[in-house]
N, C-alpha and C positions, 0 to 999 in steps of 0.2 A: 460590394462587400457589406454585410450586415453589421449592425452595432455589436451583436453578440460575438461575431467572428473577430472583430477588432478587439473586444475585451479579452478573448482567448489569446490573441497574439501578444497583447500587452502583458497578460499574466504569465505567458510562457517566457517572454523576454525577462520579466522580473525574476521568475524562478531560475532562469539560466544565470542571471547575475548572482543569485544566492548560491547556486551550485558552484560557480567559479570561485567565490569567496571560500566556500567550504573545502573545495579541492585544494586550493592554494594553502590553506591552513592545516590540511590533513597530511599532505605529502611530507612536510618536515618531521612529522611524528613517526613515519615509517623507519627512519634511521635513528630517531632519538628515543625509541621505546623498546623494551624487552619483548613485549607482545606485538611484534611488528606485523603479524598476519592481519590483525584486526584493522589498523589504519590502512594497510595495503589494499585489502579487499574492499574496504569502505570507500576509499578514494576511487578505485576502479568502478565501483557501483555508481557513484555520483557522476563519474565521467561518462558512463553509459547512458545515464539519464540525460545528461547534457547533450550528447550526440543525438539522442532521440528528439530532444527539443529543437535542435537546429533543423532537423528534417520537418518537424511539425510547422515551424515558422515559415520555412520555404514553401511548403505545400499550401498553407493557408493564404499566403500572399499570391502564389501562382494560380491556385484553384480554390478561391474562397467559396464558402457555403456549399461545399460538396464533400460527400463522405469519402474518407481515405480508404483505399483498398489495402490488401496485405502489402506491406512495404518494409523497408529497412528499419523504420522506427519500432516495429514489433520486435526485431532482433535486439535493438538497444534496450527496450523495456524488459525483455526476457533476460538479457545479460545483467541488468540492474538487479533483478530479483535473485538470480543465481549467485551473484557476487555478494549481495547483502546476506544471503543465506550462508555463504562461505565465511563471512565475518562473524555471524552468530555462532556457527559451528566451531570457530577457532577459540571462542571463550566459553563454550558450553562444556562443563566438566562431567555432568551426569547425562550420558547418552544411552541410558537404559531404554530398550525397545519395549514399550507397553503397547500391546495389541490394540487396546481401546483408543489410544491416542493416534496411532497410525491409521486405523480404520476411519476415525472421525476426520482426520486431515484429508484422506483420499475422498471420502464421500462428500465432504463440504466443498472440496475443489471441484468434484464432478457436478455438484448441484449449481455452483457458480458458472461453470462452463455451459451447462444446460440453459441457464438463464441468459447468458450472453448470446447463445445460438438463437434462442427464442426471440430476442430483440433484434439481432443483426442478420441472422440467417447465414453467417459465415462459419461453416462447420470446420473446415481444415484449419483456418487461422485460430479460432477460439480453442480448439482442442490442443493443437501443437504448442501454442504459447501459454496455455493455461496450466499445463502439466507441472512446470516448476513451482507453482504456488503450493502444491501438495507438500513438497519438501520444506518450503518456507514456513508453512503453517505448522507442520509437525515440530520444527525447531522452536517455534514460538511457544507452542503448548508445553513441550518438554522443558524449555528454559523457564517459563513463567511458573510452572509447577515445581520444578526441582530447586529453583533458587528462592522460592517463596515471595516472588514479586507481587503476586496477587493471592488473596486468601482463597480457600476452597470455594466459599460462597461466591466470591467475585469471579472466579473461573467459570463456575456453573452459570452465573448470570450473563457473562459475556458470550458464552457458547450458545446458550438458549436464545439470547437476543439475536445473535448472528444467524442462527437457523430460522428464527421467526421472520427476519428481514427477507430471507430467500423464499420462505413459504408465501409471503405477501406478494411475490411476483405472479403467483398463479391467478388470484383474482384480478390483479392489475392487467393481465393479458386477456381475460375472458369476460369481465363484467363491464357494464357501461352505465352512463347516467349518474344519478346521485350516489349510487353505491360505489362506483369507480372513484368519484371525488372524495368520498369519505375514506375509502381504503388508501387513497393517495396521501391524504392528510396524515393518517395514522403512520403510514410508511415513512414519510419524511420526518415526522416527530421523533420516531424511534431512531432513524438514521442520525439526526443531529444531536439527539440526547446522548446517544452512545459516543458520538464524536466528542462532545463536550466532556463526558466522563473520562474517556481515554486521554484527552488533552490535559485535564486536571491531574490525573494519575501520573502522566509522563512528566509534567512540570514539577510535581512534588517529589517524585522518586528519582528523577533523572537516571532511570535505569534503561540500559540499551535495549533490553527485551520488551519493556513496556512501550518505549518510544517506537520500536519497530512494529509492535502490534497496532499502535495508533496510526503509523504510516500505512500499514496494510489495510486498516479500516477505510482510510481515505481513498486508497487505490481501488478497493472493491466498490466503494460507494460511487466513485466516478463512473465505473462501468454500468451502474444500475440507475443513474440519474441522467437527466437531459435538461436543456434550456437553462434558465436562470439558476436552478438548483445545482446543476453540474458545475457552474462557475463558482458557486459558493463553496462547494466541496473542493474544487480545484484550488481555491484560495487557502483552504485549510491544509491541503496537501503541500502547499508551498511553505506554510508556517511550521509544519512539523519537521522540516529539514533542519533548521537550526537546533531543534530539540534532539534530533538524532545525532547531530554533531557534538552537542554538549554532553549527551549521555555516553557517546563513544569515548570522549576524552575522560570522563569520569571512570569509565570501565578500565581504561589504561592506568589511571592514577590508583585505583583500588588494587589493580594487579601488582603494582609496584610496592604496595604496603606490606 
């Protein structure tokens, strides 16, 4: 077992502990809140992530340093996204269908799936379990825009940056040598700069949609990174979970006002 695999197991165990704490503190909110759908779906989403983690830990211990094929962890991660989407949908009041938002969500999801296939070569898995992200992304766009969580300029900035990160996958796949290294540096600078920006916005606003966007960014970044950088993003993905929980509780408190 390599040192990196050991780090992944330890991070996954730590994340599982965070998830257990969040689930234990979310379940009582289901019966103690008027908007019970949000904590209900949120708790189930975190539970799905926890079950996926159990599979990851078992696989890494039994078959260390080997790529996991399509397995039940994918079902858990897919359920996590769908249930978190259901939580967002339960508090989204403005569900106006704007064609531009829907088209962007679909195309951006397709572009991510194409990038995953280019890196992994797993067509069926990446397409099947990538589809739910389109709905998740549309809900985030609609929520961030209709609720005024981000300004118009911030929405454009985050959208253009997200597209730029995907476009960067093309030279990373075809160029070599010094040009590859330069492109890789630019890619990771943008990834982590955006992550820091989302983290600050989430911490200051404590808005459920902003925190969910931060969570999405770490999820997508994990799919596009490897080695040491993957584990840095994984650590950020763990840290965003308490922000999600805090913003979810704030959403419930605001709904009671």
